[in-house]
C-alpha positions as CSV (number, residue, x, y, z in Angstrom):
1,X,30.6,-92.9,99.0
2,X,30.9,-89.6,97.1
3,X,30.5,-90.4,93.4
4,X,32.3,-88.3,90.8
5,X,30.4,-86.3,88.2
6,X,31.6,-88.8,85.5
7,X,30.4,-91.8,87.6
8,X,27.0,-90.1,88.0
9,X,26.8,-89.4,84.3
10,X,27.6,-93.0,83.4
11,X,25.0,-94.4,85.7
12,X,22.4,-91.8,84.6
13,X,22.8,-93.0,80.9
14,X,21.4,-96.3,82.0
15,X,17.9,-94.8,82.4
16,X,15.6,-94.1,79.5
17,X,14.4,-90.5,79.5
18,X,10.8,-90.1,78.2
19,X,9.5,-86.8,77.0
20,X,5.9,-86.7,75.8
21,X,3.2,-84.2,75.0
22,X,0.5,-83.8,77.7
23,X,-2.7,-82.5,76.2
24,X,-4.1,-82.1,79.7
25,X,-1.2,-80.0,80.8
26,X,-0.7,-78.4,77.4
27,X,3.1,-78.9,77.6
28,X,5.8,-81.5,77.4
29,X,6.4,-83.7,80.5
30,X,9.4,-85.8,81.3
31,X,9.9,-89.0,83.3
32,X,12.6,-91.7,83.7
33,X,10.8,-94.8,85.0
34,X,11.4,-96.7,87.2
35,X,13.7,-94.1,88.7
36,X,11.2,-91.2,88.7
37,X,7.8,-90.5,87.4
38,X,6.7,-87.3,85.6
39,X,9.0,-84.8,87.2
40,X,9.4,-81.8,84.9
41,X,7.6,-79.9,82.2
42,X,8.2,-77.3,79.6
43,X,7.3,-75.7,76.2
44,X,9.8,-77.8,74.2
45,X,11.1,-81.4,74.1
46,X,14.7,-80.1,74.3
47,X,13.9,-78.0,77.4
48,X,12.3,-80.9,79.2
49,X,15.0,-83.4,78.2
50,X,17.7,-81.0,79.6
51,X,15.7,-80.7,82.9
52,X,15.2,-84.4,83.0
53,X,18.8,-85.2,82.6
54,X,19.7,-83.0,85.6
55,X,16.9,-84.6,87.7
56,X,18.0,-88.1,86.8
57,X,21.6,-87.3,87.7
58,X,20.5,-85.8,91.0
59,X,18.5,-88.9,91.9
60,X,21.4,-91.2,90.9
61,X,23.8,-89.2,93.1
62,X,21.4,-89.2,96.1
63,X,20.8,-93.0,95.9
64,X,24.5,-93.7,95.5
65,X,25.5,-91.4,98.4
66,X,22.8,-92.9,100.7
67,X,23.9,-96.4,99.7
68,X,20.4,-97.3,98.4
69,X,20.0,-99.7,95.5
70,X,19.5,-98.3,92.0
71,X,16.5,-99.5,89.9
72,X,17.4,-101.8,87.0
73,X,18.6,-100.1,83.9
74,X,16.0,-99.4,81.2
75,X,18.1,-98.4,78.2
76,X,19.1,-101.9,77.2
77,X,16.0,-103.7,78.3
78,X,14.7,-106.3,75.8
79,X,11.1,-106.9,75.2
80,X,9.7,-110.3,74.0
81,X,6.6,-108.8,72.3
82,X,4.3,-110.8,74.6
83,X,2.4,-109.8,77.7
84,X,-0.7,-111.0,79.6
85,X,-3.6,-108.8,80.2
86,X,-6.4,-109.7,82.7
87,X,-9.8,-108.3,81.9
88,X,-13.3,-108.7,83.1
89,X,-15.2,-111.3,81.0
90,X,-17.5,-108.4,79.8
91,X,-14.6,-106.4,78.4
92,X,-13.0,-109.5,76.8
93,X,-16.3,-110.3,75.0
94,X,-16.7,-106.7,73.8
95,X,-13.2,-106.5,72.4
96,X,-13.4,-110.0,70.8
97,X,-16.7,-109.0,69.1
98,X,-15.1,-105.8,67.8
99,X,-12.2,-107.7,66.4
100,X,-14.6,-110.2,64.7
101,X,-16.7,-107.4,63.2
102,X,-13.5,-106.1,61.6
103,X,-12.4,-109.5,60.4
104,X,-9.3,-109.4,62.7
105,X,-8.0,-111.8,65.2
106,X,-8.2,-110.6,68.8
107,X,-4.5,-110.3,68.9
108,X,-4.3,-108.3,65.7
109,X,-7.1,-106.0,66.9
110,X,-5.5,-105.4,70.3
111,X,-2.0,-104.8,68.8
112,X,-3.4,-102.3,66.3
113,X,-5.5,-100.5,68.9
114,X,-2.5,-100.2,71.2
115,X,-0.3,-99.0,68.4
116,X,-2.8,-96.2,67.7
117,X,-3.0,-95.2,71.4
């Protein structure tokens, strides 16, 4: 099946495009998980987003042409606010003690720590 440019564009809109600063690379990098990982870089967010849009459209076109399944859409994905993390007992203890030392619950401590990351 040969998709039209409009069809490709509509499907490409279903994937969240992420542009973030990489201190290691000293530039912006772009990805669109689960479709593609970090696949482009540049000096500005706008530059990387433009590159990323093209790359996502190319991937979508290739998958459709080859009849391969597309990953689930990410733009409208809902999150419950809950997830389970498995840790070693030593790390669990260390984090729980840090939370206690601050007078926080373990949940509050982890949520604040993740928000700062």
